[in-house]
KOLDRENDO-155844 format. One record per residue (C-alpha): residue number from 1; x, y, z. Coordinates in pm, whole numbers, padded with zeros to 5 digits, always signed. Layout:
<resi:NUM | u:X | v:Y | w:Z>
...
This chain:
<resi:1 | u:+08098 | v:-06009 | w:-07203>
<resi:2 | u:+08012 | v:-06296 | w:-07432>
<resi:3 | u:+07715 | v:-06415 | w:-07623>
<resi:4 | u:+07573 | v:-06728 | w:-07441>
<resi:5 | u:+07346 | v:-06808 | w:-07726>
<resi:6 | u:+07175 | v:-06705 | w:-08049>
<resi:7 | u:+06844 | v:-06866 | w:-08031>
<resi:8 | u:+06635 | v:-06915 | w:-08340>
<resi:9 | u:+06257 | v:-06965 | w:-08290>
<resi:10 | u:+06044 | v:-07156 | w:-08543>
<resi:11 | u:+05758 | v:-07389 | w:-08603>
<resi:12 | u:+05887 | v:-07700 | w:-08800>
<resi:13 | u:+05552 | v:-07868 | w:-08787>
<resi:14 | u:+05506 | v:-08248 | w:-08754>
<resi:15 | u:+05642 | v:-08458 | w:-08919>
<resi:16 | u:+05940 | v:-08245 | w:-08916>
<resi:17 | u:+05981 | v:-08002 | w:-09211>
<resi:18 | u:+06346 | v:-08012 | w:-09271>
<resi:19 | u:+06348 | v:-07706 | w:-09498>
<resi:20 | u:+06246 | v:-07506 | w:-09196>
<resi:21 | u:+06530 | v:-07650 | w:-09000>
<resi:22 | u:+06771 | v:-07606 | w:-09278>
<resi:23 | u:+06686 | v:-07229 | w:-09284>
<resi:24 | u:+06731 | v:-07214 | w:-08919>
<resi:25 | u:+07081 | v:-07370 | w:-08959>
<resi:26 | u:+07178 | v:-07133 | w:-09227>
<resi:27 | u:+07051 | v:-06828 | w:-09040>
<resi:28 | u:+07235 | v:-06925 | w:-08720>
<resi:29 | u:+07559 | v:-06988 | w:-08920>
<resi:30 | u:+07549 | v:-06650 | w:-09069>
<resi:31 | u:+07453 | v:-06484 | w:-08745>
<resi:32 | u:+07738 | v:-06652 | w:-08557>
<resi:33 | u:+07978 | v:-06521 | w:-08818>
<resi:34 | u:+07835 | v:-06173 | w:-08800>
<resi:35 | u:+07865 | v:-06157 | w:-08424>
<resi:36 | u:+08219 | v:-06294 | w:-08425>
<resi:37 | u:+08312 | v:-06039 | w:-08687>
<resi:38 | u:+08186 | v:-05770 | w:-08446>
<resi:39 | u:+08426 | v:-05912 | w:-08182>
<resi:40 | u:+08192 | v:-06115 | w:-07965>
<resi:41 | u:+08254 | v:-06472 | w:-07877>
<resi:42 | u:+07947 | v:-06691 | w:-07936>
<resi:43 | u:+07931 | v:-06985 | w:-07716>
<resi:44 | u:+07626 | v:-07168 | w:-07881>
<resi:45 | u:+07375 | v:-07139 | w:-08139>
<resi:46 | u:+07017 | v:-07289 | w:-08045>
<resi:47 | u:+06687 | v:-07372 | w:-08178>
<resi:48 | u:+06343 | v:-07335 | w:-08005>
<resi:49 | u:+06014 | v:-07455 | w:-08129>
<resi:50 | u:+05651 | v:-07409 | w:-08047>
<resi:51 | u:+05554 | v:-07628 | w:-07740>
<resi:52 | u:+05579 | v:-07986 | w:-07826>
<resi:53 | u:+05217 | v:-08073 | w:-07737>
<resi:54 | u:+05106 | v:-07824 | w:-07996>
<resi:55 | u:+05369 | v:-07952 | w:-08241>
<resi:56 | u:+05269 | v:-08325 | w:-08197>
<resi:57 | u:+04900 | v:-08304 | w:-08108>
<resi:58 | u:+04732 | v:-08509 | w:-07847>
<resi:59 | u:+04722 | v:-08810 | w:-08076>
<resi:60 | u:+05088 | v:-08824 | w:-08125>
<resi:61 | u:+05222 | v:-08711 | w:-07778>
<resi:62 | u:+05372 | v:-09065 | w:-07714>
<resi:63 | u:+05591 | v:-08991 | w:-08004>
<resi:64 | u:+05798 | v:-08738 | w:-07826>
<resi:65 | u:+06120 | v:-08958 | w:-07775>
<resi:66 | u:+06095 | v:-09017 | w:-08155>
<resi:67 | u:+06055 | v:-08650 | w:-08227>
<resi:68 | u:+06350 | v:-08579 | w:-07989>
<resi:69 | u:+06583 | v:-08816 | w:-08153>
<resi:70 | u:+06486 | v:-08687 | w:-08500>
<resi:71 | u:+06545 | v:-08320 | w:-08426>
<resi:72 | u:+06852 | v:-08392 | w:-08229>
<resi:73 | u:+07014 | v:-08570 | w:-08543>
<resi:74 | u:+06908 | v:-08291 | w:-08777>
<resi:75 | u:+07039 | v:-08027 | w:-08542>
<resi:76 | u:+07363 | v:-08196 | w:-08504>
<resi:77 | u:+07404 | v:-08213 | w:-08897>
<resi:78 | u:+07325 | v:-07843 | w:-08908>
<resi:79 | u:+07579 | v:-07758 | w:-08621>
<resi:80 | u:+07305 | v:-07636 | w:-08404>
<resi:81 | u:+07423 | v:-07698 | w:-08044>
<resi:82 | u:+07089 | v:-07736 | w:-07858>
<resi:83 | u:+06726 | v:-07758 | w:-07915>
<resi:84 | u:+06429 | v:-07665 | w:-07697>
<resi:85 | u:+06102 | v:-07842 | w:-07769>
<resi:86 | u:+05919 | v:-07600 | w:-07539>
<resi:87 | u:+05700 | v:-07678 | w:-07238>
<resi:88 | u:+05446 | v:-07943 | w:-07155>
<resi:89 | u:+05100 | v:-07783 | w:-07117>
<resi:90 | u:+04835 | v:-07831 | w:-06834>
<resi:91 | u:+04553 | v:-07902 | w:-07094>
<resi:92 | u:+04744 | v:-08209 | w:-07193>
<resi:93 | u:+04870 | v:-08394 | w:-06865>
<resi:94 | u:+05024 | v:-08673 | w:-07069>
<resi:95 | u:+05281 | v:-08430 | w:-07201>
<resi:96 | u:+05453 | v:-08406 | w:-06869>
<resi:97 | u:+05475 | v:-08775 | w:-06836>
<resi:98 | u:+05671 | v:-08846 | w:-07154>
<resi:99 | u:+05945 | v:-08588 | w:-07084>
<resi:100 | u:+06177 | v:-08818 | w:-06895>
<resi:101 | u:+06165 | v:-09067 | w:-07169>
<resi:102 | u:+06257 | v:-08800 | w:-07422>
<resi:103 | u:+06541 | v:-08668 | w:-07193>
<resi:104 | u:+06678 | v:-09020 | w:-07191>
<resi:105 | u:+06705 | v:-09011 | w:-07583>
<resi:106 | u:+06924 | v:-08695 | w:-07610>
<resi:107 | u:+07140 | v:-08483 | w:-07391>
<resi:108 | u:+07099 | v:-08183 | w:-07634>
<resi:109 | u:+06723 | v:-08137 | w:-07632>
<resi:110 | u:+06556 | v:-07938 | w:-07349>
<resi:111 | u:+06204 | v:-07915 | w:-07214>
<resi:112 | u:+05985 | v:-07718 | w:-06983>
<resi:113 | u:+05661 | v:-07765 | w:-06798>
<resi:114 | u:+05408 | v:-07483 | w:-06747>
<resi:115 | u:+05283 | v:-07444 | w:-06385>
<resi:116 | u:+05134 | v:-07103 | w:-06397>
<resi:117 | u:+05047 | v:-06841 | w:-06646>
<resi:118 | u:+04809 | v:-06575 | w:-06761>
<resi:119 | u:+04462 | v:-06658 | w:-06880>
<resi:120 | u:+04481 | v:-06380 | w:-07128>
<resi:121 | u:+04779 | v:-06147 | w:-07191>
<resi:122 | u:+04563 | v:-05836 | w:-07156>
<resi:123 | u:+04435 | v:-05939 | w:-06808>
<resi:124 | u:+04599 | v:-05929 | w:-06470>
<resi:125 | u:+04440 | v:-06256 | w:-06387>
<resi:126 | u:+04662 | v:-06575 | w:-06398>
<resi:127 | u:+04604 | v:-06940 | w:-06325>
<resi:128 | u:+04813 | v:-07177 | w:-06098>
<resi:129 | u:+04766 | v:-07535 | w:-06198>
<resi:130 | u:+04813 | v:-07755 | w:-05889>
<resi:131 | u:+04799 | v:-08051 | w:-06106>
<resi:132 | u:+05075 | v:-07919 | w:-06326>
<resi:133 | u:+05287 | v:-07821 | w:-06027>
<resi:134 | u:+05263 | v:-08188 | w:-05914>
<resi:135 | u:+05341 | v:-08330 | w:-06265>
<resi:136 | u:+05663 | v:-08103 | w:-06274>
<resi:137 | u:+05780 | v:-08229 | w:-05949>
<resi:138 | u:+05728 | v:-08584 | w:-06075>
<resi:139 | u:+05923 | v:-08516 | w:-06402>
<resi:140 | u:+06209 | v:-08380 | w:-06174>
<resi:141 | u:+06215 | v:-08687 | w:-05961>
<resi:142 | u:+06183 | v:-08936 | w:-06249>
<resi:143 | u:+06454 | v:-08761 | w:-06440>
<resi:144 | u:+06706 | v:-08772 | w:-06150>
<resi:145 | u:+06829 | v:-09126 | w:-06201>
<resi:146 | u:+06862 | v:-09119 | w:-06569>
<resi:147 | u:+07226 | v:-09029 | w:-06512>
<resi:148 | u:+07431 | v:-09112 | w:-06201>
<resi:149 | u:+07497 | v:-08760 | w:-06117>
<resi:150 | u:+07151 | v:-08620 | w:-06170>
<resi:151 | u:+07271 | v:-08438 | w:-06473>
<resi:152 | u:+06952 | v:-08506 | w:-06684>
<resi:153 | u:+06757 | v:-08242 | w:-06493>
<resi:154 | u:+06968 | v:-07979 | w:-06643>
<resi:155 | u:+06744 | v:-08036 | w:-06948>
<resi:156 | u:+06409 | v:-07958 | w:-06772>
<resi:157 | u:+06267 | v:-07642 | w:-06601>
<resi:158 | u:+05942 | v:-07584 | w:-06438>
<resi:159 | u:+05791 | v:-07249 | w:-06570>
<resi:160 | u:+05586 | v:-06999 | w:-06404>
<resi:161 | u:+05448 | v:-06699 | w:-06593>
<resi:162 | u:+05708 | v:-06739 | w:-06870>
<resi:163 | u:+05618 | v:-06596 | w:-07213>
<resi:164 | u:+05744 | v:-06708 | w:-07541>
<resi:165 | u:+06062 | v:-06565 | w:-07691>
<resi:166 | u:+06307 | v:-06610 | w:-07398>
<resi:167 | u:+06643 | v:-06725 | w:-07536>
<resi:168 | u:+06771 | v:-06879 | w:-07222>
<resi:169 | u:+06718 | v:-07264 | w:-07211>
<resi:170 | u:+06521 | v:-07462 | w:-07097>
<resi:171 | u:+06257 | v:-07167 | w:-07084>
<resi:172 | u:+06268 | v:-07116 | w:-07463>
<resi:173 | u:+05961 | v:-07169 | w:-07682>
<resi:174 | u:+05790 | v:-07017 | w:-07982>
<resi:175 | u:+05424 | v:-06910 | w:-08018>
<resi:176 | u:+05375 | v:-06830 | w:-08386>
<resi:177 | u:+05443 | v:-06943 | w:-08737>
<resi:178 | u:+05691 | v:-06681 | w:-08842>
<resi:179 | u:+06046 | v:-06734 | w:-08736>
<resi:180 | u:+06233 | v:-06506 | w:-08500>
<resi:181 | u:+06563 | v:-06481 | w:-08304>
<resi:182 | u:+06698 | v:-06345 | w:-07979>
<resi:183 | u:+07023 | v:-06313 | w:-07796>
<resi:184 | u:+07126 | v:-06438 | w:-07454>
<resi:185 | u:+07442 | v:-06295 | w:-07297>
<resi:186 | u:+07700 | v:-06411 | w:-07044>
<resi:187 | u:+07769 | v:-06081 | w:-06881>
<resi:188 | u:+07813 | v:-06117 | w:-06510>
<resi:189 | u:+08175 | v:-05994 | w:-06556>
<resi:190 | u:+08027 | v:-05641 | w:-06651>
<resi:191 | u:+07874 | v:-05630 | w:-06289>
<resi:192 | u:+08201 | v:-05737 | w:-06120>
<resi:193 | u:+08404 | v:-05471 | w:-06306>
<resi:194 | u:+08135 | v:-05207 | w:-06246>
<resi:195 | u:+08147 | v:-05235 | w:-05880>
<resi:196 | u:+08495 | v:-05361 | w:-05793>
<resi:197 | u:+08642 | v:-04994 | w:-05801>
<resi:198 | u:+08316 | v:-04803 | w:-05752>
<resi:199 | u:+08324 | v:-04545 | w:-05453>
<resi:200 | u:+07948 | v:-04538 | w:-05424>
<resi:201 | u:+07655 | v:-04757 | w:-05524>
<resi:202 | u:+07546 | v:-04492 | w:-05783>
<resi:203 | u:+07894 | v:-04488 | w:-05941>
<resi:204 | u:+07868 | v:-04860 | w:-05976>
<resi:205 | u:+07520 | v:-04862 | w:-06103>
<resi:206 | u:+07588 | v:-04595 | w:-06370>
<resi:207 | u:+07893 | v:-04776 | w:-06483>
<resi:208 | u:+07694 | v:-05095 | w:-06519>
<resi:209 | u:+07404 | v:-04928 | w:-06702>
<resi:210 | u:+07648 | v:-04761 | w:-06947>
<resi:211 | u:+07822 | v:-05092 | w:-07027>
<resi:212 | u:+07508 | v:-05289 | w:-07063>
<resi:213 | u:+07365 | v:-05001 | w:-07297>
<resi:214 | u:+07694 | v:-05002 | w:-07503>
<resi:215 | u:+07688 | v:-05380 | w:-07553>
<resi:216 | u:+07315 | v:-05397 | w:-07601>
<resi:217 | u:+07316 | v:-05146 | w:-07880>
<resi:218 | u:+07618 | v:-05295 | w:-08054>
<resi:219 | u:+07445 | v:-05634 | w:-08033>
<resi:220 | u:+07121 | v:-05485 | w:-08169>
<resi:221 | u:+07313 | v:-05334 | w:-08471>
<resi:222 | u:+07427 | v:-05667 | w:-08573>
<resi:223 | u:+07089 | v:-05810 | w:-08540>
<resi:224 | u:+06954 | v:-05556 | w:-08747>
<resi:225 | u:+07205 | v:-05628 | w:-09020>
<resi:226 | u:+07062 | v:-05983 | w:-09031>
<resi:227 | u:+06704 | v:-05879 | w:-09091>
<resi:228 | u:+06549 | v:-05893 | w:-09447>
<resi:229 | u:+06510 | v:-05502 | w:-09466>
<resi:230 | u:+06892 | v:-05469 | w:-09400>
<resi:231 | u:+07088 | v:-05270 | w:-09655>
<resi:232 | u:+07339 | v:-05549 | w:-09652>
<resi:233 | u:+07323 | v:-05766 | w:-09965>
<resi:234 | u:+07441 | v:-06059 | w:-09766>
<resi:235 | u:+07113 | v:-06115 | w:-09601>
<resi:236 | u:+06844 | v:-06064 | w:-09871>
<resi:237 | u:+06782 | v:-06436 | w:-09934>
<resi:238 | u:+06433 | v:-06596 | w:-09895>
<resi:239 | u:+06589 | v:-06782 | w:-09596>
<resi:240 | u:+06547 | v:-06477 | w:-09372>
<resi:241 | u:+06205 | v:-06354 | w:-09514>
<resi:242 | u:+05981 | v:-06253 | w:-09214>
<resi:243 | u:+06254 | v:-06334 | w:-08952>
<resi:244 | u:+06191 | v:-06111 | w:-08658>
<resi:245 | u:+06453 | v:-05988 | w:-08382>
<resi:246 | u:+06285 | v:-06018 | w:-08051>
<resi:247 | u:+06558 | v:-05849 | w:-07845>
<resi:248 | u:+06835 | v:-05936 | w:-07595>
<resi:249 | u:+06795 | v:-06128 | w:-07269>
<resi:250 | u:+07072 | v:-05931 | w:-07080>
<resi:251 | u:+07046 | v:-06148 | w:-06771>
<resi:252 | u:+07389 | v:-06125 | w:-06589>
<resi:253 | u:+07462 | v:-06502 | w:-06663>
<resi:254 | u:+07777 | v:-06606 | w:-06479>
<resi:255 | u:+08053 | v:-06856 | w:-06562>
<resi:256 | u:+08213 | v:-07060 | w:-06284>
<resi:257 | u:+08508 | v:-06814 | w:-06241>
<resi:258 | u:+08512 | v:-06533 | w:-05987>
<resi:259 | u:+08582 | v:-06272 | w:-06256>
<resi:260 | u:+08246 | v:-06374 | w:-06402>
<resi:261 | u:+08046 | v:-06444 | w:-06095>
<resi:262 | u:+07727 | v:-06258 | w:-06011>
<resi:263 | u:+07783 | v:-06363 | w:-05644>
<resi:264 | u:+08117 | v:-06187 | w:-05657>
<resi:265 | u:+07946 | v:-05867 | w:-05794>
<resi:266 | u:+07717 | v:-05874 | w:-05492>
<resi:267 | u:+08014 | v:-05897 | w:-05273>
<resi:268 | u:+08195 | v:-05625 | w:-05456>
<resi:269 | u:+07906 | v:-05403 | w:-05375>
<resi:270 | u:+07983 | v:-05436 | w:-05002>
<resi:271 | u:+07787 | v:-05745 | w:-04885>
<resi:272 | u:+08047 | v:-05956 | w:-04697>
<resi:273 | u:+07893 | v:-06277 | w:-04835>
<resi:274 | u:+07592 | v:-06331 | w:-05055>
<resi:275 | u:+07321 | v:-06478 | w:-04846>
<resi:276 | u:+07364 | v:-06230 | w:-04568>
<resi:277 | u:+07109 | v:-05939 | w:-04526>
<resi:278 | u:+07158 | v:-05682 | w:-04788>
<resi:279 | u:+07182 | v:-05938 | w:-05068>
<resi:280 | u:+06823 | v:-05889 | w:-05178>
<resi:281 | u:+06898 | v:-05514 | w:-05204>
<resi:282 | u:+07199 | v:-05582 | w:-05423>
<resi:283 | u:+07006 | v:-05822 | w:-05634>
<resi:284 | u:+06740 | v:-05559 | w:-05689>
<resi:285 | u:+06995 | v:-05286 | w:-05775>
<resi:286 | u:+07165 | v:-05507 | w:-06042>
<resi:287 | u:+06833 | v:-05612 | w:-06191>
<resi:288 | u:+06709 | v:-05259 | w:-06204>
<resi:289 | u:+07022 | v:-05154 | w:-06395>
<resi:290 | u:+06941 | v:-05373 | w:-06669>
<resi:291 | u:+06586 | v:-05223 | w:-06671>
<resi:292 | u:+06741 | v:-04884 | w:-06701>
<resi:293 | u:+06982 | v:-04968 | w:-06978>
<resi:294 | u:+06865 | v:-04875 | w:-07340>
<resi:295 | u:+06834 | v:-05189 | w:-07555>
<resi:296 | u:+06546 | v:-05404 | w:-07684>
<resi:297 | u:+06465 | v:-05630 | w:-07386>
<resi:298 | u:+06329 | v:-05987 | w:-07407>
<resi:299 | u:+06311 | v:-06290 | w:-07180>
<resi:300 | u:+06412 | v:-06249 | w:-06816>
<resi:301 | u:+06675 | v:-05965 | w:-06826>
<resi:302 | u:+06761 | v:-05972 | w:-06472>
<resi:303 | u:+06981 | v:-06109 | w:-06174>
<resi:304 | u:+07060 | v:-06470 | w:-06272>
<resi:305 | u:+07134 | v:-06710 | w:-05978>
<resi:306 | u:+07224 | v:-07056 | w:-06113>
<resi:307 | u:+07397 | v:-07195 | w:-05808>
<resi:308 | u:+07619 | v:-07448 | w:-05986>
<resi:309 | u:+07713 | v:-07216 | w:-06264>
<resi:310 | u:+07841 | v:-06941 | w:-06042>
<resi:311 | u:+08167 | v:-06981 | w:-05847>
<resi:312 | u:+08085 | v:-06763 | w:-05561>
<resi:313 | u:+07715 | v:-06878 | w:-05525>
<resi:314 | u:+07838 | v:-07239 | w:-05536>
<resi:315 | u:+08100 | v:-07161 | w:-05260>
<resi:316 | u:+07841 | v:-06974 | w:-05040>
<resi:317 | u:+07587 | v:-07274 | w:-05087>
<resi:318 | u:+07858 | v:-07511 | w:-04982>
<resi:319 | u:+07939 | v:-07321 | w:-04682>
<resi:320 | u:+07577 | v:-07316 | w:-04583>
<resi:321 | u:+07554 | v:-06933 | w:-04608>
<resi:322 | u:+07335 | v:-06943 | w:-04917>
<resi:323 | u:+07014 | v:-07134 | w:-04869>
<resi:324 | u:+06721 | v:-07237 | w:-05095>
<resi:325 | u:+06492 | v:-06999 | w:-04894>
<resi:326 | u:+06755 | v:-06716 | w:-04970>
<resi:327 | u:+06743 | v:-06797 | w:-05354>
<resi:328 | u:+06364 | v:-06801 | w:-05339>
<resi:329 | u:+06359 | v:-06473 | w:-05162>
<resi:330 | u:+06589 | v:-06304 | w:-05421>
<resi:331 | u:+06349 | v:-06440 | w:-05685>
<resi:332 | u:+06113 | v:-06157 | w:-05578>
<resi:333 | u:+06349 | v:-05908 | w:-05732>
<resi:334 | u:+06567 | v:-06112 | w:-05974>
<resi:335 | u:+06517 | v:-06240 | w:-06326>
<resi:336 | u:+06506 | v:-06616 | w:-06344>
<resi:337 | u:+06417 | v:-06791 | w:-06022>
<resi:338 | u:+06585 | v:-07110 | w:-05886>
<resi:339 | u:+06851 | v:-07264 | w:-06117>
<resi:340 | u:+07080 | v:-07558 | w:-06098>
<resi:341 | u:+07015 | v:-07611 | w:-05741>
<resi:342 | u:+07166 | v:-07947 | w:-05623>
<resi:343 | u:+06928 | v:-08146 | w:-05394>
<resi:344 | u:+06944 | v:-08472 | w:-05200>
<resi:345 | u:+06894 | v:-08776 | w:-05408>
<resi:346 | u:+06626 | v:-08896 | w:-05203>
<resi:347 | u:+06395 | v:-08583 | w:-05263>
<resi:348 | u:+06034 | v:-08681 | w:-05327>
<resi:349 | u:+05791 | v:-08512 | w:-05550>
<resi:350 | u:+05580 | v:-08430 | w:-05236>
<resi:351 | u:+05879 | v:-08232 | w:-05103>
<resi:352 | u:+05928 | v:-08045 | w:-05420>
<resi:353 | u:+05561 | v:-07930 | w:-05471>
<resi:354 | u:+05560 | v:-07672 | w:-05179>
<resi:355 | u:+05880 | v:-07503 | w:-05331>
<resi:356 | u:+05744 | v:-07505 | w:-05683>
<resi:357 | u:+05422 | v:-07365 | w:-05554>
<resi:358 | u:+05591 | v:-07079 | w:-05367>
<resi:359 | u:+05770 | v:-06995 | w:-05696>
<resi:360 | u:+05444 | v:-06982 | w:-05886>
<resi:361 | u:+05285 | v:-06737 | w:-05625>
<resi:362 | u:+05579 | v:-06516 | w:-05664>
<resi:363 | u:+05573 | v:-06515 | w:-06044>
<resi:364 | u:+05199 | v:-06462 | w:-06056>
<resi:365 | u:+05162 | v:-06195 | w:-05781>
<resi:366 | u:+05460 | v:-05996 | w:-05899>
<resi:367 | u:+05385 | v:-06063 | w:-06269>
<resi:368 | u:+05722 | v:-06176 | w:-06358>
<resi:369 | u:+05863 | v:-06492 | w:-06518>
<resi:370 | u:+06037 | v:-06740 | w:-06293>
<resi:371 | u:+06163 | v:-07104 | w:-06339>
<resi:372 | u:+06288 | v:-07385 | w:-06128>
<resi:373 | u:+06566 | v:-07613 | w:-06249>
<resi:374 | u:+06616 | v:-07842 | w:-05960>
<resi:375 | u:+06874 | v:-08128 | w:-05956>
<resi:376 | u:+06841 | v:-08421 | w:-05700>
<resi:377 | u:+07164 | v:-08618 | w:-05714>
<resi:378 | u:+07134 | v:-08986 | w:-05672>
<resi:379 | u:+07309 | v:-09119 | w:-05356>
<resi:380 | u:+07385 | v:-08789 | w:-05221>
<resi:381 | u:+07251 | v:-08633 | w:-04911>
<resi:382 | u:+07252 | v:-08262 | w:-04785>
<resi:383 | u:+07609 | v:-08150 | w:-04728>
<resi:384 | u:+07777 | v:-08401 | w:-04954>
<resi:385 | u:+08012 | v:-08261 | w:-05223>
<resi:386 | u:+07887 | v:-08228 | w:-05587>
<resi:387 | u:+08122 | v:-08378 | w:-05846>
<resi:388 | u:+07999 | v:-08278 | w:-06196>
<resi:389 | u:+08238 | v:-08316 | w:-06471>
<resi:390 | u:+08100 | v:-08015 | w:-06652>
<resi:391 | u:+08301 | v:-07691 | w:-06751>
<resi:392 | u:+08002 | v:-07480 | w:-06668>
<resi:393 | u:+07953 | v:-07605 | w:-06320>
<resi:394 | u:+08153 | v:-07500 | w:-06006>
<resi:395 | u:+08217 | v:-07743 | w:-05715>
<resi:396 | u:+07965 | v:-07708 | w:-05433>
<resi:397 | u:+07758 | v:-07924 | w:-05194>
<resi:398 | u:+07408 | v:-08059 | w:-05201>
<resi:399 | u:+07172 | v:-07807 | w:-05038>
<resi:400 | u:+06914 | v:-07895 | w:-04779>
<resi:401 | u:+06541 | v:-07874 | w:-04878>
<resi:402 | u:+06334 | v:-07791 | w:-04579>
<resi:403 | u:+05999 | v:-07907 | w:-04708>
<resi:404 | u:+05725 | v:-08154 | w:-04637>
<resi:405 | u:+05424 | v:-08260 | w:-04828>
<resi:406 | u:+05119 | v:-08044 | w:-04847>
<resi:407 | u:+04790 | v:-08141 | w:-04680>
<resi:408 | u:+04427 | v:-08025 | w:-04687>
<resi:409 | u:+04337 | v:-07785 | w:-04955>
<resi:410 | u:+04673 | v:-07776 | w:-05101>
<resi:411 | u:+04702 | v:-08153 | w:-05153>
<resi:412 | u:+04455 | v:-08145 | w:-05445>
<resi:413 | u:+04490 | v:-08091 | w:-05807>
<resi:414 | u:+04257 | v:-07789 | w:-05867>
<resi:415 | u:+04327 | v:-07482 | w:-06069>
<resi:416 | u:+04298 | v:-07144 | w:-05899>
<resi:417 | u:+04307 | v:-06786 | w:-06021>
<resi:418 | u:+04544 | v:-06529 | w:-05864>
<resi:419 | u:+04561 | v:-06163 | w:-05963>
<resi:420 | u:+04897 | v:-05966 | w:-05974>
<resi:421 | u:+04936 | v:-05677 | w:-05746>
<resi:422 | u:+04793 | v:-05359 | w:-05890>
């Protein structure tokens, strides 16, 4: 198991308050050292802000590329690997439109776009914004040609029912003035090892719960040592005053190697190939094991299925065994939704809208966070090989999108309420 990210959440205000960012950089440097001293490899440290429309205000929304460039430069100086400027918001349609321009400015700054969410956190009622679904689809299509391989869409995700405080990008954003931090893990290897020698499902599940609990509590102890009320004299500086630990997103994030593949874990459970019937049950069991484990949860904390980041998922997608519909089905019981899905380069926004709408409906009715990070690849058609030169991507093929534009009532831009199941 590795730590994928230590994510620091803050409100740097606008124009950028460099003192806030410097505090973030110092905290993340100390946190990285503390986790490495505890024996954990830390892949990245990251920064997430409040949603950029709130940071900039309506009058400055056109300055998003300038903000992106500025915060990327400061983050680089502070050795912060990546920054999330949060999601575009439905009440400010222009905020979606400027995202491709900002993505063009920096490869290290990420964005989201809200499609659906709760009207009030105390209520079961949520809104789905058809206009925002359409705007997110347009961001994806406009961002695809920024780079020849469609890689720019790695920096954008459409969000449905995603709350603040999730440490996995591009979904990360903050919702308060006081700083906080959270941990994201890369832990699919724990699931592989738990089930590769298990004689029964229960044996494997208990082994996985035990490992997640063990690491979750160890990660939490280090986090607590970084808080201002810690007995450690190393962390009493004003830089850490009011910093809050939000918890751990123990989503079973993979790496493109079979030993760290969640697809491999599913197949170790007894499913001959992920994509066959039984895969949803396996995804549910793995996700529920995370629920049962004893550690402070935040974010998605579930089965993660990024097609291109998982060697077995990428292989089954290339073989045609795992389809987009399968991944959408598993989203009903998994953690994150549709992630790093390679699509034909000529995919239109009208074709994306129905898929995004289905994702919104699952998120709202089941009251769970889901995202879509979709990657149309210029010049490629369904079945063509993908050829990303990126250590976190496995070779695969472009997946077919069986979708047409919506008509009649669904073709509008209205906002409608949908209640979660009781």
